[in-house]
N, CA, C and O atoms as a MOPAC input file, in Angstrom:
PM7 MOZYME 1SCF
protein

 N     95.45300 1   -55.86600 1   -90.61700 1
 C     93.88500 1   -56.74700 1   -90.41000 1
 C     93.16800 1   -56.53000 1   -88.76700 1
 O     93.33500 1   -56.96100 1   -87.62600 1
 N     92.35700 1   -55.64900 1   -89.44900 1
 C     90.84300 1   -55.46400 1   -88.75100 1
 C     90.15000 1   -56.24700 1   -88.01100 1
 O     89.20100 1   -56.65600 1   -88.67900 1
 N     90.14100 1   -56.64800 1   -87.01300 1
 C     88.57700 1   -57.27100 1   -86.90900 1
 C     87.56200 1   -56.56500 1   -85.83000 1
 O     87.89100 1   -56.24000 1   -84.68900 1
 N     86.72600 1   -56.45300 1   -86.20500 1
 C     85.30300 1   -56.39800 1   -85.87400 1
 C     84.46900 1   -56.78900 1   -84.73600 1
 O     84.48400 1   -58.02000 1   -84.70100 1
 N     83.61900 1   -56.23400 1   -83.62100 1
 C     82.42000 1   -57.49800 1   -83.23300 1
 C     82.20000 1   -56.77200 1   -84.11000 1
 O     82.77000 1   -55.83300 1   -84.66600 1
 N     81.10700 1   -57.41100 1   -84.21000 1
 C     79.30400 1   -57.20100 1   -84.35800 1
 C     78.38700 1   -56.74100 1   -83.69700 1
 O     77.97100 1   -57.69700 1   -83.04400 1
 N     77.61700 1   -55.58300 1   -83.37600 1
 C     76.80700 1   -55.81400 1   -82.55100 1
 C     75.62200 1   -56.16600 1   -82.78200 1
 O     75.23700 1   -55.93700 1   -83.92900 1
 N     74.57200 1   -56.86500 1   -81.77100 1
 C     73.57800 1   -57.82800 1   -82.01700 1
 C     72.91400 1   -55.86100 1   -82.26500 1
 O     73.23900 1   -54.74600 1   -81.85600 1
 N     72.21700 1   -56.26100 1   -82.86700 1
 C     71.11400 1   -55.38900 1   -83.95400 1
 C     69.70700 1   -55.78500 1   -83.50700 1
 O     68.86700 1   -54.88500 1   -83.47900 1
 N     69.31400 1   -57.13200 1   -83.12100 1
 C     68.01700 1   -57.90700 1   -82.28300 1
 C     67.32900 1   -56.80600 1   -81.49900 1
 O     67.80300 1   -56.41300 1   -80.43300 1
 N     66.27200 1   -56.33000 1   -81.99000 1
 C     65.85400 1   -56.01600 1   -80.83500 1
 C     65.52200 1   -56.49000 1   -79.40500 1
 O     65.01700 1   -57.48300 1   -78.88000 1
 N     65.99400 1   -55.42300 1   -79.06200 1
 C     65.61000 1   -57.07400 1   -77.21500 1
 C     64.36400 1   -56.37400 1   -76.84100 1
 O     63.96100 1   -55.21400 1   -76.92700 1
 N     63.73900 1   -57.87300 1   -76.24200 1
 C     62.72100 1   -57.77100 1   -75.37600 1
 C     62.21800 1   -56.77400 1   -74.51400 1
 O     62.84100 1   -56.28700 1   -73.57100 1
 N     61.03800 1   -56.47600 1   -74.87500 1
 C     60.21700 1   -55.93400 1   -72.73100 1
 C     60.62200 1   -56.77000 1   -72.58900 1
 O     60.84300 1   -57.65200 1   -73.41900 1
 N     60.98600 1   -56.74200 1   -70.79100 1
 C     60.76300 1   -57.83900 1   -69.72500 1
 C     59.26300 1   -57.44400 1   -69.60900 1
 O     58.45100 1   -56.80100 1   -70.27300 1
 N     59.27800 1   -57.83000 1   -68.96200 1
 C     57.36200 1   -58.59600 1   -68.84000 1
 C     57.40200 1   -59.62700 1   -67.93400 1
 O     58.18000 1   -60.45200 1   -68.41200 1
 N     57.02300 1   -59.98100 1   -66.98800 1
 C     57.38100 1   -60.33300 1   -65.87600 1
 C     55.75400 1   -61.95100 1   -65.93600 1
 O     55.68600 1   -63.16800 1   -65.76300 1
 N     54.89500 1   -60.88300 1   -66.26200 1
 C     53.57600 1   -61.61300 1   -66.90300 1
 C     53.62400 1   -62.63300 1   -68.16500 1
 O     52.89200 1   -63.62100 1   -68.21500 1
 N     54.63100 1   -62.26900 1   -69.25800 1
 C     54.67000 1   -63.09900 1   -69.64800 1
 C     55.69500 1   -62.99900 1   -70.38200 1
 O     55.64900 1   -62.70600 1   -71.57700 1
 N     56.93200 1   -63.27900 1   -69.60700 1
 C     58.74100 1   -63.24200 1   -69.49900 1
 C     59.07800 1   -63.88800 1   -68.52700 1
 O     58.85700 1   -63.57500 1   -67.35700 1
 N     59.76400 1   -65.05300 1   -68.99300 1
 C     60.25500 1   -65.12600 1   -67.75400 1
 C     62.08900 1   -65.69100 1   -67.05100 1
 O     61.90400 1   -66.75100 1   -66.45400 1
 N     63.25400 1   -65.38400 1   -67.00200 1
 C     64.35400 1   -64.71700 1   -67.38700 1
 C     64.78800 1   -66.76900 1   -66.67200 1
 O     64.22600 1   -67.40300 1   -65.77900 1
 N     65.87300 1   -67.13600 1   -67.51500 1
 C     66.51200 1   -68.25600 1   -68.30500 1
 C     67.97200 1   -67.70700 1   -67.86700 1
 O     68.55800 1   -66.62600 1   -67.92100 1
 N     68.31600 1   -69.30300 1   -67.30300 1
 C     70.11500 1   -68.84800 1   -67.73100 1
 C     70.06100 1   -70.10700 1   -68.71000 1
 O     69.77400 1   -71.08400 1   -68.01900 1
 N     70.16800 1   -70.34600 1   -69.58800 1
 C     70.64300 1   -71.92300 1   -70.28500 1
 C     71.67000 1   -72.77700 1   -70.47400 1
 O     72.55000 1   -72.75000 1   -71.33300 1
 N     71.57000 1   -73.17600 1   -70.01200 1
 C     73.31800 1   -74.17100 1   -69.65900 1
 C     74.09500 1   -74.90500 1   -70.62200 1
 O     75.11700 1   -74.63800 1   -69.98900 1
 N     74.48800 1   -75.51900 1   -71.48400 1
 C     74.82400 1   -76.43400 1   -72.03200 1
 C     75.59600 1   -77.79300 1   -70.88200 1
 O     76.37700 1   -77.86000 1   -69.93300 1
 N     74.97100 1   -78.46600 1   -71.52200 1
 C     75.69400 1   -79.65000 1   -70.72600 1
 C     77.64100 1   -80.03800 1   -70.62500 1
 O     78.39800 1   -79.80500 1   -69.68300 1
 N     77.98800 1   -80.74800 1   -72.11600 1
 C     78.63000 1   -80.74800 1   -72.75500 1
 C     79.93300 1   -79.68000 1   -72.64100 1
 O     81.11400 1   -80.02200 1   -72.69600 1
 N     79.45800 1   -78.37900 1   -72.48000 1
 C     80.71900 1   -77.29700 1   -72.76600 1
 C     80.40200 1   -76.73000 1   -71.64400 1
 O     81.46600 1   -76.46100 1   -71.08500 1
 N     79.21800 1   -76.28400 1   -70.78200 1
 C     79.41100 1   -75.30700 1   -70.01900 1
 C     78.49100 1   -73.65500 1   -70.37200 1
 O     78.10400 1   -72.82500 1   -69.55000 1
 N     78.37300 1   -73.63600 1   -71.82800 1
 C     78.42400 1   -72.39000 1   -71.93800 1
 C     77.28100 1   -71.97600 1   -71.37600 1
 O     76.31500 1   -72.70300 1   -71.60600 1
 N     77.10800 1   -71.10500 1   -70.76300 1
 C     75.65600 1   -70.15400 1   -70.32500 1
 C     75.27600 1   -69.12400 1   -71.54100 1
 O     76.20900 1   -68.85500 1   -72.29800 1
 N     74.06700 1   -68.54800 1   -71.79600 1
 C     73.24500 1   -67.67300 1   -71.94500 1
 C     72.15000 1   -66.62200 1   -71.14300 1
 O     71.74100 1   -67.03700 1   -70.05800 1
 N     71.94100 1   -66.06400 1   -71.33800 1
 C     71.19600 1   -65.71900 1   -70.18200 1
 C     69.76000 1   -65.29200 1   -71.34900 1
 O     70.23800 1   -64.59200 1   -72.24200 1
 N     68.89100 1   -65.41300 1   -71.47800 1
 C     67.36900 1   -64.90300 1   -71.84300 1
 C     66.21100 1   -64.55100 1   -71.33000 1
 O     66.01100 1   -64.20400 1   -70.16600 1
 N     65.38200 1   -64.64400 1   -72.25300 1
 C     63.80100 1   -65.48400 1   -71.17800 1
 C     63.07400 1   -66.39500 1   -72.76400 1
 O     63.11800 1   -66.61600 1   -73.97400 1
 N     62.09100 1   -66.73100 1   -70.67700 1
 C     60.81500 1   -67.66400 1   -71.95000 1
 C     60.20800 1   -67.04000 1   -72.12400 1
 O     60.13200 1   -65.83300 1   -71.89600 1
 N     59.49300 1   -67.88000 1   -72.67800 1
 C     58.39400 1   -67.13600 1   -73.36400 1
 C     56.85300 1   -68.33800 1   -72.11900 1
 O     56.69100 1   -69.55700 1   -72.16400 1
 N     56.26600 1   -67.55200 1   -71.44400 1
 C     55.25800 1   -68.71600 1   -70.47100 1
 C     54.72500 1   -69.14700 1   -71.78500 1
 O     55.51900 1   -69.91300 1   -72.33000 1
 N     53.35300 1   -68.85900 1   -72.68200 1
 C     52.90600 1   -69.20400 1   -73.58800 1
 C     53.41100 1   -70.11300 1   -74.48200 1
 O     52.73700 1   -71.01900 1   -74.97200 1
 N     54.28200 1   -69.95900 1   -74.65700 1
 C     55.33300 1   -71.40700 1   -75.84500 1
 C     56.54100 1   -71.38200 1   -75.51600 1
 O     57.42000 1   -71.16200 1   -76.34900 1
 N     56.83200 1   -71.64200 1   -74.03500 1
 C     57.94400 1   -71.75600 1   -73.63000 1
 C     59.40800 1   -72.45300 1   -75.01100 1
 O     59.99000 1   -73.51800 1   -75.21700 1
 N     59.39500 1   -70.56900 1   -75.81700 1
 C     60.22400 1   -70.21000 1   -77.10400 1
 C     61.36700 1   -69.22000 1   -75.96700 1
 O     61.23000 1   -68.11700 1   -75.43700 1
 N     62.39900 1   -70.16800 1   -75.94600 1
 C     63.63200 1   -69.09300 1   -75.17300 1
 C     64.08500 1   -68.37000 1   -76.27500 1
 O     64.54500 1   -68.92400 1   -77.27300 1
 N     63.94500 1   -66.72300 1   -76.10500 1
 C     65.24100 1   -65.89100 1   -77.19100 1
 C     66.14200 1   -65.58300 1   -76.24700 1
 O     65.89000 1   -65.08000 1   -75.15200 1
 N     67.12500 1   -65.86600 1   -76.64300 1
 C     69.36300 1   -65.34500 1   -76.11900 1
 C     68.73300 1   -64.12400 1   -76.45000 1
 O     68.00100 1   -63.82700 1   -77.39400 1
 N     69.48600 1   -62.97400 1   -74.75400 1
 C     69.99000 1   -61.85400 1   -74.74500 1
 C     71.19600 1   -61.87800 1   -75.10100 1
 O     71.66000 1   -61.44100 1   -76.15500 1
 N     72.11000 1   -62.72400 1   -73.67000 1
 C     73.79600 1   -62.33300 1   -73.83700 1
 C     74.27600 1   -63.73900 1   -73.65600 1
 O     73.54200 1   -64.71800 1   -73.51800 1
 N     75.79700 1   -63.73800 1   -73.67500 1
 C     75.81100 1   -65.14800 1   -73.37200 1
 C     76.54100 1   -64.89300 1   -72.37200 1
 O     77.44200 1   -64.16100 1   -72.78000 1
 N     76.65900 1   -65.09100 1   -71.26700 1
 C     77.09700 1   -65.08500 1   -69.73100 1
 C     78.99700 1   -66.01600 1   -70.01900 1
 O     79.22200 1   -67.13700 1   -70.47600 1
 N     79.92600 1   -65.01500 1   -69.55100 1
 C     80.99600 1   -65.75100 1   -69.03600 1
 C     81.30000 1   -65.42100 1   -67.93100 1
 O     82.20100 1   -66.11300 1   -67.45700 1
 N     80.87500 1   -64.53000 1   -67.21100 1
 C     81.17200 1   -64.62600 1   -65.12200 1
 C     80.44500 1   -63.75900 1   -65.16500 1
 O     80.07700 1   -63.06800 1   -66.11500 1
 N     80.01000 1   -63.73500 1   -63.38000 1
 C     78.98600 1   -63.17600 1   -62.71800 1
 C     79.40100 1   -61.34100 1   -63.07000 1
 O     78.75400 1   -60.53900 1   -62.39700 1
 N     80.27000 1   -60.84900 1   -63.92100 1
 C     79.24400 1   -59.57600 1   -64.54400 1
 C     78.72900 1   -59.43500 1   -65.08500 1
 O     77.64800 1   -58.88000 1   -64.88900 1
 N     79.28000 1   -59.96700 1   -66.47700 1
 C     78.08600 1   -60.06700 1   -67.14700 1
 C     76.39800 1   -61.43400 1   -66.55300 1
 O     75.66900 1   -61.79200 1   -67.47800 1
 N     76.21400 1   -61.72900 1   -65.74600 1
 C     75.15600 1   -61.63100 1   -64.71800 1
 C     75.12100 1   -60.70000 1   -64.34300 1
 O     74.07300 1   -60.32200 1   -64.86600 1
 N     75.52800 1   -59.72500 1   -63.66000 1
 C     75.29100 1   -58.48000 1   -62.97800 1
 C     73.84400 1   -57.49200 1   -63.86900 1
 O     72.70800 1   -57.03900 1   -63.72200 1
 N     75.55600 1   -57.71800 1   -65.28900 1
 C     74.88100 1   -56.76300 1   -66.05000 1
 C     73.27500 1   -57.62100 1   -66.98600 1
 O     72.47000 1   -57.00100 1   -67.68100 1
 N     73.25100 1   -58.65400 1   -66.78100 1
 C     72.08900 1   -58.66500 1   -67.16800 1
 C     70.83300 1   -58.84500 1   -66.22700 1
 O     69.98100 1   -59.65300 1   -66.59300 1
 N     70.67600 1   -58.25500 1   -65.21400 1
 C     69.83800 1   -58.55200 1   -64.39000 1
 C     69.87700 1   -56.67600 1   -64.04900 1
 O     68.83000 1   -56.34300 1   -63.49300 1
 N     70.69800 1   -55.67000 1   -64.24100 1
 C     70.73200 1   -54.35500 1   -64.63300 1
 C     70.36300 1   -54.22700 1   -65.23900 1
 O     69.64400 1   -53.23200 1   -65.13900 1
 N     70.30800 1   -54.92000 1   -66.55400 1
 C     70.17700 1   -54.32400 1   -67.92900 1
 C     68.20200 1   -54.05100 1   -67.92800 1
 O     67.66700 1   -53.04600 1   -68.39700 1
 N     67.22700 1   -55.57800 1   -67.09000 1
 C     66.13000 1   -55.34800 1   -67.08900 1
 C     65.62400 1   -55.41000 1   -65.43600 1
 O     64.51300 1   -55.59800 1   -64.94100 1
 N     66.54800 1   -55.23900 1   -65.02200 1
 C     65.55500 1   -55.23500 1   -63.61900 1
 C     65.25000 1   -57.02200 1   -62.97100 1
 O     64.22900 1   -57.32800 1   -62.35600 1
 N     65.92700 1   -57.60200 1   -63.16500 1
 C     65.74100 1   -58.90200 1   -62.51400 1
 C     66.24300 1   -58.93500 1   -60.84200 1
 O     67.45300 1   -58.94900 1   -60.61700 1
 N     65.38500 1   -58.94600 1   -59.83700 1
 C     66.03900 1   -59.60700 1   -58.83800 1
 C     65.03500 1   -61.21800 1   -58.46300 1
 O     64.03200 1   -61.84900 1   -58.79700 1
 N     65.96200 1   -61.21900 1   -57.73100 1
 C     65.88200 1   -62.71700 1   -56.96600 1
 C     66.68100 1   -63.64000 1   -57.72700 1
 O     67.73000 1   -63.32000 1   -58.28600 1
 N     66.05400 1   -65.05500 1   -57.74300 1
 C     67.02000 1   -66.34800 1   -58.66600 1
 C     67.07000 1   -66.30800 1   -59.76700 1
 O     66.27900 1   -65.45200 1   -60.16400 1
 N     67.62000 1   -66.80900 1   -60.61200 1
 C     67.00800 1   -66.43700 1   -61.35900 1
 C     67.66700 1   -68.23900 1   -61.96000 1
 O     68.78600 1   -68.74500 1   -61.87600 1
 N     65.79600 1   -68.98200 1   -62.78900 1
 C     66.47500 1   -70.90600 1   -63.24600 1
 C     67.03700 1   -70.92800 1   -64.47800 1
 O     67.00600 1   -70.33000 1   -65.55300 1
 N     67.64600 1   -71.98100 1   -63.83900 1
 C     69.22900 1   -72.59400 1   -64.92800 1
 C     68.51200 1   -73.59600 1   -65.90100 1
 O     69.04500 1   -74.68600 1   -65.69400 1
 N     67.92300 1   -73.67300 1   -66.49000 1
 C     67.87900 1   -75.16600 1   -67.86400 1
 C     68.84500 1   -75.21200 1   -68.10000 1
 O     69.69300 1   -74.32200 1   -68.02600 1
 N     69.01300 1   -77.06900 1   -68.69700 1
 C     69.89600 1   -77.16700 1   -69.40200 1
 C     68.93000 1   -77.69300 1   -70.68100 1
 O     69.43800 1   -77.96000 1   -71.76900 1

């Protein structure tokens, strides 16, 4: 029996620095990290991808052209 990973079919947000802030959301309990964007107007967080290692963080930065430090929120 084969197991298949379902691809994320949800549309990725277009990164507009005036409207969105890149954020890493980390769990205090498990340490799990998720990269995404916080809407500046509403504060709503939109998850983009799971961050398991530095390569995942680098991929997130390259995919959206993010430079500089990304704030981590808990």
